Structures are given as structure tokens and as C-alpha cells.
Backbone atoms as SQL, in Angstrom:
CREATE TABLE atoms (id INTEGER PRIMARY KEY, chain TEXT, resi INTEGER, resn TEXT, atom TEXT, x REAL, y REAL, z REAL);
INSERT INTO atoms VALUES
  (1, 'A', 1, 'UNK', 'N', -117.124, -40.799, 69.459),
  (2, 'A', 1, 'UNK', 'CA', -117.276, -39.518, 70.114),
  (3, 'A', 1, 'UNK', 'C', -116.866, -38.437, 69.117),
  (4, 'A', 2, 'UNK', 'N', -117.724, -37.445, 68.962),
  (5, 'A', 2, 'UNK', 'CA', -117.434, -36.322, 68.092),
  (6, 'A', 2, 'UNK', 'C', -117.719, -35.022, 68.834),
  (7, 'A', 3, 'UNK', 'N', -116.923, -33.998, 68.532),
  (8, 'A', 3, 'UNK', 'CA', -117.092, -32.700, 69.184),
  (9, 'A', 3, 'UNK', 'C', -116.697, -31.593, 68.224),
  (10, 'A', 4, 'UNK', 'N', -117.095, -30.378, 68.575),
  (11, 'A', 4, 'UNK', 'CA', -116.665, -29.187, 67.869),
  (12, 'A', 4, 'UNK', 'C', -116.140, -28.195, 68.892),
  (13, 'A', 5, 'UNK', 'N', -115.387, -27.232, 68.417),
  (14, 'A', 5, 'UNK', 'CA', -114.846, -26.200, 69.298),
  (15, 'A', 5, 'UNK', 'C', -116.008, -25.496, 69.995),
  (16, 'A', 6, 'UNK', 'N', -115.880, -25.322, 71.298),
  (17, 'A', 6, 'UNK', 'CA', -116.919, -24.674, 72.094),
  (18, 'A', 6, 'UNK', 'C', -117.762, -25.648, 72.886),
  (19, 'A', 7, 'UNK', 'N', -117.773, -26.929, 72.478),
  (20, 'A', 7, 'UNK', 'CA', -118.485, -27.943, 73.256),
  (21, 'A', 7, 'UNK', 'C', -117.786, -28.123, 74.597),
  (22, 'A', 8, 'UNK', 'N', -118.479, -28.775, 75.510),
  (23, 'A', 8, 'UNK', 'CA', -117.888, -29.045, 76.826),
  (24, 'A', 8, 'UNK', 'C', -117.582, -30.525, 76.948),
  (25, 'A', 9, 'UNK', 'N', -116.470, -30.835, 77.575),
  (26, 'A', 9, 'UNK', 'CA', -116.108, -32.211, 77.876),
  (27, 'A', 9, 'UNK', 'C', -116.348, -32.423, 79.356),
  (28, 'A', 10, 'UNK', 'N', -117.270, -33.330, 79.670),
  (29, 'A', 10, 'UNK', 'CA', -117.635, -33.630, 81.053),
  (30, 'A', 10, 'UNK', 'C', -116.939, -34.926, 81.429),
  (31, 'A', 11, 'UNK', 'N', -116.008, -34.831, 82.380),
  (32, 'A', 11, 'UNK', 'CA', -115.257, -35.999, 82.843),
  (33, 'A', 11, 'UNK', 'C', -115.863, -36.436, 84.174),
  (34, 'A', 12, 'UNK', 'N', -116.525, -37.585, 84.170),
  (35, 'A', 12, 'UNK', 'CA', -117.157, -38.103, 85.382),
  (36, 'A', 12, 'UNK', 'C', -116.101, -38.703, 86.292),
  (37, 'A', 13, 'UNK', 'N', -116.188, -38.383, 87.561),
  (38, 'A', 13, 'UNK', 'CA', -115.253, -38.909, 88.548),
  (39, 'A', 13, 'UNK', 'C', -115.554, -40.373, 88.830),
  (40, 'A', 14, 'UNK', 'N', -114.510, -41.161, 88.986),
  (41, 'A', 14, 'UNK', 'CA', -114.706, -42.562, 89.352),
  (42, 'A', 14, 'UNK', 'C', -114.165, -42.842, 90.751),
  (43, 'A', 15, 'UNK', 'N', -113.951, -41.760, 91.506),
  (44, 'A', 15, 'UNK', 'CA', -113.462, -41.845, 92.875),
  (45, 'A', 15, 'UNK', 'C', -114.515, -41.254, 93.807),
  (46, 'A', 16, 'UNK', 'N', -114.857, -41.978, 94.848),
  (47, 'A', 16, 'UNK', 'CA', -115.847, -41.497, 95.809),
  (48, 'A', 16, 'UNK', 'C', -115.342, -40.202, 96.451),
  (49, 'A', 17, 'UNK', 'N', -116.184, -39.189, 96.439),
  (50, 'A', 17, 'UNK', 'CA', -115.842, -37.915, 97.055),
  (51, 'A', 17, 'UNK', 'C', -115.147, -36.939, 96.119),
  (52, 'A', 18, 'UNK', 'N', -114.709, -37.396, 94.945),
  (53, 'A', 18, 'UNK', 'CA', -114.067, -36.503, 93.988),
  (54, 'A', 18, 'UNK', 'C', -115.124, -35.908, 93.068),
  (55, 'A', 19, 'UNK', 'N', -114.902, -34.682, 92.648),
  (56, 'A', 19, 'UNK', 'CA', -115.855, -33.979, 91.790),
  (57, 'A', 19, 'UNK', 'C', -115.639, -34.337, 90.321),
  (58, 'A', 20, 'UNK', 'N', -116.705, -34.229, 89.553),
  (59, 'A', 20, 'UNK', 'CA', -116.588, -34.304, 88.107),
  (60, 'A', 20, 'UNK', 'C', -115.835, -33.073, 87.628),
  (61, 'A', 21, 'UNK', 'N', -115.227, -33.160, 86.454),
  (62, 'A', 21, 'UNK', 'CA', -114.528, -32.012, 85.876),
  (63, 'A', 21, 'UNK', 'C', -115.172, -31.677, 84.546),
  (64, 'A', 22, 'UNK', 'N', -115.292, -30.394, 84.278),
  (65, 'A', 22, 'UNK', 'CA', -115.863, -29.936, 83.011),
  (66, 'A', 22, 'UNK', 'C', -114.877, -28.972, 82.380),
  (67, 'A', 23, 'UNK', 'N', -114.603, -29.189, 81.092),
  (68, 'A', 23, 'UNK', 'CA', -113.652, -28.353, 80.372),
  (69, 'A', 23, 'UNK', 'C', -114.267, -27.934, 79.039),
  (70, 'A', 24, 'UNK', 'N', -113.809, -26.806, 78.520),
  (71, 'A', 24, 'UNK', 'CA', -114.243, -26.337, 77.210),
  (72, 'A', 24, 'UNK', 'C', -113.282, -26.872, 76.160),
  (73, 'A', 25, 'UNK', 'N', -113.821, -27.382, 75.071),
  (74, 'A', 25, 'UNK', 'CA', -112.987, -27.863, 73.973),
  (75, 'A', 25, 'UNK', 'C', -112.557, -26.652, 73.154),
  (76, 'A', 26, 'UNK', 'N', -111.240, -26.413, 73.091),
  (77, 'A', 26, 'UNK', 'CA', -110.723, -25.251, 72.370),
  (78, 'A', 26, 'UNK', 'C', -110.098, -25.634, 71.030),
  (79, 'A', 27, 'UNK', 'N', -109.819, -26.928, 70.828),
  (80, 'A', 27, 'UNK', 'CA', -109.273, -27.381, 69.556),
  (81, 'A', 27, 'UNK', 'C', -109.571, -28.869, 69.386),
  (82, 'A', 28, 'UNK', 'N', -110.002, -29.236, 68.186),
  (83, 'A', 28, 'UNK', 'CA', -110.237, -30.641, 67.845),
  (84, 'A', 28, 'UNK', 'C', -109.106, -31.052, 66.925),
  (85, 'A', 29, 'UNK', 'N', -108.301, -32.016, 67.336),
  (86, 'A', 29, 'UNK', 'CA', -107.124, -32.403, 66.557),
  (87, 'A', 29, 'UNK', 'C', -107.328, -33.661, 65.725),
  (88, 'A', 30, 'UNK', 'N', -108.413, -34.378, 65.957),
  (89, 'A', 30, 'UNK', 'CA', -108.703, -35.572, 65.166),
  (90, 'A', 30, 'UNK', 'C', -109.537, -35.218, 63.950),
  (91, 'A', 31, 'UNK', 'N', -109.640, -36.167, 63.021),
  (92, 'A', 31, 'UNK', 'CA', -110.438, -35.958, 61.809),
  (93, 'A', 31, 'UNK', 'C', -111.925, -36.047, 62.130),
  (94, 'A', 32, 'UNK', 'N', -112.707, -35.210, 61.479),
  (95, 'A', 32, 'UNK', 'CA', -114.174, -35.238, 61.591),
  (96, 'A', 32, 'UNK', 'C', -114.690, -35.127, 63.024),
  (97, 'A', 33, 'UNK', 'N', -114.039, -34.339, 63.864),
  (98, 'A', 33, 'UNK', 'CA', -114.514, -34.100, 65.220),
  (99, 'A', 33, 'UNK', 'C', -114.114, -35.148, 66.235),
  (100, 'A', 34, 'UNK', 'N', -113.263, -36.067, 65.838),
  (101, 'A', 34, 'UNK', 'CA', -112.838, -37.124, 66.752),
  (102, 'A', 34, 'UNK', 'C', -111.633, -36.677, 67.582),
  (103, 'A', 35, 'UNK', 'N', -111.391, -37.360, 68.720),
  (104, 'A', 35, 'UNK', 'CA', -110.264, -37.023, 69.591),
  (105, 'A', 35, 'UNK', 'C', -108.934, -37.198, 68.869),
  (106, 'A', 36, 'UNK', 'N', -107.890, -36.577, 69.417),
  (107, 'A', 36, 'UNK', 'CA', -107.788, -35.923, 70.720),
  (108, 'A', 36, 'UNK', 'C', -108.328, -34.489, 70.683),
  (109, 'A', 37, 'UNK', 'N', -108.606, -33.977, 71.889),
  (110, 'A', 37, 'UNK', 'CA', -109.115, -32.620, 72.049),
  (111, 'A', 37, 'UNK', 'C', -108.182, -31.820, 72.946),
  (112, 'A', 38, 'UNK', 'N', -107.945, -30.569, 72.572),
  (113, 'A', 38, 'UNK', 'CA', -107.267, -29.643, 73.472),
  (114, 'A', 38, 'UNK', 'C', -108.381, -28.968, 74.262),
  (115, 'A', 39, 'UNK', 'N', -108.328, -29.077, 75.587),
  (116, 'A', 39, 'UNK', 'CA', -109.387, -28.533, 76.435),
  (117, 'A', 39, 'UNK', 'C', -108.821, -27.529, 77.430),
  (118, 'A', 40, 'UNK', 'N', -109.704, -26.611, 77.878),
  (119, 'A', 40, 'UNK', 'CA', -109.328, -25.620, 78.891),
  (120, 'A', 40, 'UNK', 'C', -110.274, -25.766, 80.075),
  (121, 'A', 41, 'UNK', 'N', -109.690, -25.981, 81.243),
  (122, 'A', 41, 'UNK', 'CA', -110.461, -26.108, 82.472),
  (123, 'A', 41, 'UNK', 'C', -110.724, -24.724, 83.051),
  (124, 'A', 42, 'UNK', 'N', -111.718, -24.583, 83.928),
  (125, 'A', 42, 'UNK', 'CA', -112.066, -23.267, 84.488),
  (126, 'A', 42, 'UNK', 'C', -110.907, -22.535, 85.161),
  (127, 'A', 43, 'UNK', 'N', -109.917, -23.266, 85.670),
  (128, 'A', 43, 'UNK', 'CA', -108.770, -22.607, 86.313),
  (129, 'A', 43, 'UNK', 'C', -107.739, -22.113, 85.308),
  (130, 'A', 44, 'UNK', 'N', -108.007, -22.303, 83.989),
  (131, 'A', 44, 'UNK', 'CA', -107.108, -21.830, 82.949),
  (132, 'A', 44, 'UNK', 'C', -106.144, -22.890, 82.437),
  (133, 'A', 45, 'UNK', 'N', -106.061, -24.025, 83.123),
  (134, 'A', 45, 'UNK', 'CA', -105.171, -25.111, 82.716),
  (135, 'A', 45, 'UNK', 'C', -105.655, -25.707, 81.398),
  (136, 'A', 46, 'UNK', 'N', -104.728, -25.913, 80.455),
  (137, 'A', 46, 'UNK', 'CA', -105.060, -26.553, 79.191),
  (138, 'A', 46, 'UNK', 'C', -104.374, -27.904, 79.116),
  (139, 'A', 47, 'UNK', 'N', -105.055, -28.856, 78.473),
  (140, 'A', 47, 'UNK', 'CA', -104.527, -30.208, 78.399),
  (141, 'A', 47, 'UNK', 'C', -105.012, -30.880, 77.119),
  (142, 'A', 48, 'UNK', 'N', -104.172, -31.752, 76.557),
  (143, 'A', 48, 'UNK', 'CA', -104.567, -32.571, 75.430),
  (144, 'A', 48, 'UNK', 'C', -105.206, -33.834, 75.996),
  (145, 'A', 49, 'UNK', 'N', -106.451, -34.128, 75.579),
  (146, 'A', 49, 'UNK', 'CA', -107.215, -35.213, 76.179),
  (147, 'A', 49, 'UNK', 'C', -107.615, -36.235, 75.123),
  (148, 'A', 50, 'UNK', 'N', -107.389, -37.492, 75.448),
  (149, 'A', 50, 'UNK', 'CA', -107.912, -38.619, 74.697),
  (150, 'A', 50, 'UNK', 'C', -109.010, -39.208, 75.577),
  (151, 'A', 51, 'UNK', 'N', -110.280, -38.796, 75.391),
  (152, 'A', 51, 'UNK', 'CA', -111.352, -39.161, 76.314),
  (153, 'A', 51, 'UNK', 'C', -111.563, -40.671, 76.420),
  (154, 'A', 52, 'UNK', 'N', -111.832, -41.107, 77.642),
  (155, 'A', 52, 'UNK', 'CA', -112.136, -42.499, 77.913),
  (156, 'A', 52, 'UNK', 'C', -113.627, -42.685, 78.112),
  (157, 'A', 53, 'UNK', 'N', -114.023, -43.852, 78.600),
  (158, 'A', 53, 'UNK', 'CA', -115.448, -44.136, 78.772),
  (159, 'A', 53, 'UNK', 'C', -116.115, -43.318, 79.872),
  (160, 'A', 54, 'UNK', 'N', -115.324, -42.614, 80.681),
  (161, 'A', 54, 'UNK', 'CA', -115.889, -41.784, 81.748),
  (162, 'A', 54, 'UNK', 'C', -116.149, -40.349, 81.288),
  (163, 'A', 55, 'UNK', 'N', -116.002, -40.082, 79.982),
  (164, 'A', 55, 'UNK', 'CA', -116.177, -38.727, 79.437),
  (165, 'A', 55, 'UNK', 'C', -117.392, -38.660, 78.521),
  (166, 'A', 56, 'UNK', 'N', -118.030, -37.478, 78.525),
  (167, 'A', 56, 'UNK', 'CA', -119.176, -37.216, 77.664),
  (168, 'A', 56, 'UNK', 'C', -118.991, -35.841, 77.058),
  (169, 'A', 57, 'UNK', 'N', -119.255, -35.717, 75.761),
  (170, 'A', 57, 'UNK', 'CA', -119.240, -34.405, 75.098),
  (171, 'A', 57, 'UNK', 'C', -120.631, -33.809, 75.225),
  (172, 'A', 58, 'UNK', 'N', -120.683, -32.594, 75.750),
  (173, 'A', 58, 'UNK', 'CA', -121.946, -31.865, 75.881),
  (174, 'A', 58, 'UNK', 'C', -121.949, -30.746, 74.849),
  (175, 'A', 59, 'UNK', 'N', -122.731, -30.919, 73.770),
  (176, 'A', 59, 'UNK', 'CA', -122.737, -29.893, 72.709),
  (177, 'A', 59, 'UNK', 'C', -123.310, -28.573, 73.217),
  (178, 'A', 60, 'UNK', 'N', -122.822, -27.487, 72.636),
  (179, 'A', 60, 'UNK', 'CA', -123.372, -26.174, 72.919),
  (180, 'A', 60, 'UNK', 'C', -124.032, -25.653, 71.652),
  (181, 'A', 61, 'UNK', 'N', -124.939, -24.728, 71.809),
  (182, 'A', 61, 'UNK', 'CA', -125.591, -24.126, 70.628),
  (183, 'A', 61, 'UNK', 'C', -124.581, -23.242, 69.926),
  (184, 'A', 62, 'UNK', 'N', -124.349, -23.498, 68.680),
  (185, 'A', 62, 'UNK', 'CA', -123.354, -22.723, 67.917),
  (186, 'A', 62, 'UNK', 'C', -124.034, -21.710, 67.037);
């Protein structure tokens, strides 16, 4: 998995009835675009994320 700042991290829910979460990648801390990523969710919450198999990076046009 590789990402750049500004891409979106889409976290698919694995619980019935729970929503997927989408966050903006604000910092890439791994080498060559690899995790971990500092992300910001729409509510302003920031978190350091080590994405699992339920996550997808959605590139944005830079």
C-alpha cells in the first residue's frame, strides 16, 4: 500500500449496520509512501493509522 499526502484512506466497515469511514491522509510516516499514515477524519479527529486489509487508498489528482 502506498499513498501521498492528500489521498483518502477508505476504511471499510466489517460490522453490519456500521458505516465505512473516510479520512484524508495528512502525513506519510513510512518510507516511499508506505504506512503508517497520519489521517484526519471529517469531524477533525486525527489518528495514526497502520492500515489493515479492510482499508483502501483512494488517490486524488495532485
